[in-house]
N, C-alpha and C positions, 0 to 999 in steps of 0.2 A: 700714271706720277714717276716722273724723276727725280731722282736722286743729287737733296744744294749739297753744291759745290761749297764747298767753307772759302772763305771770304778772307786775304791773306789782308791783314794790316799794311803788311807793304810795295807801298808803288815804285814803278821804275825810277821813278824821284829818286827813292829816299835807297834802292838801292847801287844807283849810281850815285849816289852823295858817297855812301857808305865804302863802296870799292873807291874810289877814289882818294877815302879822306885816307883807307886806312893802308892802299899803296903810295902817301907823300909822310908816309908816316906820325899818324894820327890815333893814339891812344881810343881805346873806348871807352874808357871813362870820361877822358875830356869830351870823346863826341855827345855821350851823355850829358853833361854838364852846360848844352852848347855849345862846344863850338863852332861851329855846322847847325845850319835850320833844316832842321829834317821836318815831315808835314803835319811829324808829330812830337810830343816823348816817347826818348823811349828808355828805357833802360838798362843798363850795362848791361846784364842781365840776356834781356832778346836780342842786343845788338851783339852781345857775341856768337846768345844760341841762332839771328839772323847772315854772317858770318860766315861759324862754321856749316851752316846749309847750303849756304854760297859756294863755299868748298871742297863736300864734301856730297854732298848727294846731290846723288847727278838729273832726277828727273826736277827737284828745286831748281838747281844749277841750267839745266835747258832752258827752261819757262820763265828765268827771271833775266836769261843772257839774252834771249829772245825780246825780250818787253825792255831791256833795254837800248835792245838796240833801237829797237822799231819806237819810242819815246824821241831819239840820241834824232832821224831820220825823220821824225813830224814835226818837233820844230829847229824852223831856218837859225838861227840864234839862239843858245843856249844863256840860261844868266852863269857870271863867271865859277857860282856857285855849285855850277856843273864838270865844269871842266878841269881835265888834267892836273894843268896845275895849281889849281886851284886859289883859294884868293881868301880860307880860314884864319881863324886865330891863328893855329897852327901854323900854318910856315908861313905870316911874317919872319921876314927878317929886317931891322932896323940897322941901315951905317951910323955909325959917330961914336 
């Protein structure tokens, strides 16, 4: 029998939301409080650990990048929460 591969709680959708939210200027604290809706609730520490892994762990980064690209290709039109510009509470600006 082969060894069991640990299942990551991180879906490609979650990685994409994390990446786009951080690039748009969201804080990890605001993300943990629900500024965007992940597939499940993540703590600030979980978000920080994942972001660090995406940036500095070559194996995790390569796998996550591949999965995010595959996810983007498989979804013909992504909901606005996945778009680069985003539509999170962090990005909304109101004039007036």
